[in-house]
Structure formats: C-alpha cells, structure tokens
C-alpha positions, 0 to 999 in steps of 0.5 A: 406784384403777386397776390391771391384771392380765395373764392367760397363759391363758383358763382363768385369766381371771376369770368377770367377763370374760364378764359384761361387756356386750361385743358382740364374740364375738372378745373372749369366752372361747369364741372365745379358748379356741378360738384358744388351742388352735389358735393359729399357732405364731408367735403367743401371746395375753395377756389384760389385765383393767383394774380400777377398785378390785375391778371389771373395767372394761376388757379387752384382747387383746395378741398376741406375734408372732414374725415372721421372713422365711419367715413373712412372705413365702410366695412364694419368688421367684427375682427378685434385686430382690425377694429384696433388698427382702425382706431389707431389710424383714426387718431392720425387722420380724423379731423380736417384736412386740406387737399390741393386737388380733387379727392373724388377723382384720380389725377392732378386736377387741382392746379394750373398756372401760366408758366410764361407769366409766373414761375412754378415756385412762386405759384406754389408759394402763393398756394401755400399762403392760401392754405395758411389763410384757409387754415386760419379761416377754418379755425375761426369759423368752424373751430376746427384745426387743419391736421393734414395737408395734401398736394394730390396725384402727380405722375413721376414725369410732372414738373412739380417734382422739379421744385422738391426744395419747396416741399422739403421746406414745408415738411411735405413728404412724397409718398407713392400711391397706387398707380393710375391705369391709363389706356393709350389708344393705338392711333391705327384703330378707327373702330372697336373691331380694330381693338378686338382684332388686336387681342391675342387668342386668349384675350379675344376668347375672354372678350367673346365669353364676357360679351356672351354672358351679357347678352341678356342685358341691354346697355343704353345711354341714359338722358337727363330725365331718366337720371332724374327719375331714377337717381335713387336707383343709381345711387343705390347701385353706386353705394353697393360698389362704394361701400364694398371698398376697404377704405373710402374718404367720402360718399357721393350725394344722391343728386351727384349724377343729376347735377353733373349731367345738368352742368356738363351736358354731353360731356357727362355720359351715363350708360345703364344696364337693364335686365328686362326693364330693371336698371341693374348697373351703370357706368359714367364717363367724362369727356375731358378734351382728348382724354376720356375719364372713367367715372363712378359706376354701380351694379347689382352684386349678384348679377355682376357675377353672372353677367360679368358686368364689370368686365363688360363695362371696361370693354365698353369704355374702351370701345367708346373712347376708340370710336370717339377719337380719344387719345387716352382713357383714364381707368383710375387706380382700382382693380388694376389687374382686370384693367390691365387685361383690357389694355390699360397700363399702370403709371406711378403717382405720388402725393405730397403730404404732412401732418400739422402736429409736428409731434407726430412723426410724418414717417408715421403719417406715411405709414398710415397713408400706405395702410389706407392706400396700399401698393398692392401686389398684382400681376399685369396682363398683356392682352395684345398680340 
C-alpha cells in the first residue's frame, strides 16, 4: 500500500530520510535545517515522505511561495509601460504558489524515489495527492488559495519526461526556461594550471588580464566566526547583486550564510575579497558529492568593474572544482555568456506548471513565465583550444 505523510519541520522528518541512498545534499536534513532556520520571509518548506507499507520509498520538497509585486520586481522603474506590464503580470502570479523543488537554487532538488520499490508514475501521483492536501491546509490555516503549481527544473534527458501523460492529465504545461550552465571538468586536469593551459590565446590573455586587475585584492576563505561577525556586510553585498536583477521571487534572510555554515560545515564554503581590511566581495560554494554547486555571491558594484571581481570569482570557482576533484561545476542560469567564456556549457531545462484558476488560460501563464524568465539571445564562447 502506498501512502504519504507531510512534515512541517525538519525536526519531525523520520531518521530513515537521511538513510536513503540520495546523492543530493539539497535533499539532506543538514541543508534543509540550515535553510529552515534562514528561509526567505515569503517561502515555507514542507517535506513529503512517500511510503510503501512502512518503508520510506520516496521524498519530495514542496515550497509554499507567497509572491507579491514588490517581491518579484526589484527595479522600481518609473517607466509607465513597465509599470503597467508589471501590474498585469502581478495579477497572474501574485498570491500563493506551490513549488516542487527548491526555488532558491537552479536544478532538480525536489524529488527522489527508489525505482526498485515504486514506479515513477505512482510516485508522481502520490506527490500530487500531497499537493492537494497542502492546498486544503493552506486555505484552511492561512485563508489563502494556491494559485500556481510548479514542478521545477528538469534537464531534457531526465526520466520525468517519460510520464508526460501525468502532466497532461493534471493540466501542467511544459515550459522551457533559461539553460543551466555546467562546467564539465576535463578528466586529464589535475590542477588549475592545466585548466589555464587549455585556453586558446585569446582567453588565456583574458585570464591573465583579469588576474592582473585583481592583484590589489586578497581572496581568502571565511570561517564561521567571521561569517557571524560580518553577516550584515555579507548580506549587503549579496543584496547589491540580488536587487539588480530584473525579476526575483525571494530575498535571503540576513542569517542565511551563518545558518548554512553552521549546518553544512565544510560542505559550505564562503570566500571573501578584501581591499586592505575591507570586505568588498564574496562568493559561496556547496560541495554536493562529486558536483560543486556555485551559490550566492555579492560585491561592491564600483570595485567589481575596476577589479573584474565577478570574472575572477568564476575563474576561482573553476579552479576550486578542478583542484578538489569535482566532476561537474554548476554555474546556474544567469550571466550565461560570461560563464561560457570560462568553460561552462548551456544545458536546456524545463518546468511544468499550471494556474489553478481554469478561467485563466495556461497559455497566458506560459507567456508570463517567459516574461519573468526570458530565454535570452546570447553568444556562446569557446575558450579552449
């Protein structure tokens, strides 16, 4: 018999959860606890256990997202046309949504099931039942109707697409979003020098120029004590970058980096850039088994231009991944052109989504999603010989 249980907190998750052979740190309780203690104010996480009999056979993370105009659009443009466009978009997306996955990080970090115990279609139908129960709970507890449901971030070769009939039956439409930029580490590279040597002349020169412009800055790893003491500075640097985004559906809590460092320990790395003794930039990484996940970063906008801080961060992330024997470095889906210039490649991703108000055509919702997350025209770079 297949059943499910919804847990409202990480502390109530059964011990069997972490004993599952899941190779994704974003589904482990260490990350989930860190996130729970520092989640954005408009996001709440629920944890679904799918059982066959008494045995845990699958898990899912479902995030309730409260989306309102000020949360989504950070750039308060005075343009009349943009303001009207935003108001129209707001009518479709404002309110409560349920996201199967982690809205705060690119990639499929929301579901896992044991294919030897339960089929994918049975698992998906059970997750659907959990979504329905959550929708009733949210209406009863918060007097809010769930307006949008999303299954988030799947590569085109993932097995979930084999059950397209499930999504069709549930009126969930497949929409392509911006690609995930992945850096597949060459197996012959053993150090960062191998990586630099592989560049062609143009990009080797670009690498040297970027490093030269950053010589006045010192980059070093930050420990927990420093992160605690300087959490406000880290947040302000992060906010400088985050608030510059045209569309964003959340803002980190000020204690986010402290909380992740406390719970992930060495699996969460934060590196700071200093001009003399002043912290002027940082980037963070999450060690996810044989994959290195690039995480949030921030910088002083003026100094970033002068010292090419962002480009140097991308280079440093690649070097860290190579020197620590990671197979893949996930650079996520922003600034794709510059990420391709350091060796990352685009991999197409899709989401499945629907609006629960059937009067609103889902074709309109797809247009709204594309407006908020447009497939941008960009030129892929080819930096290697």
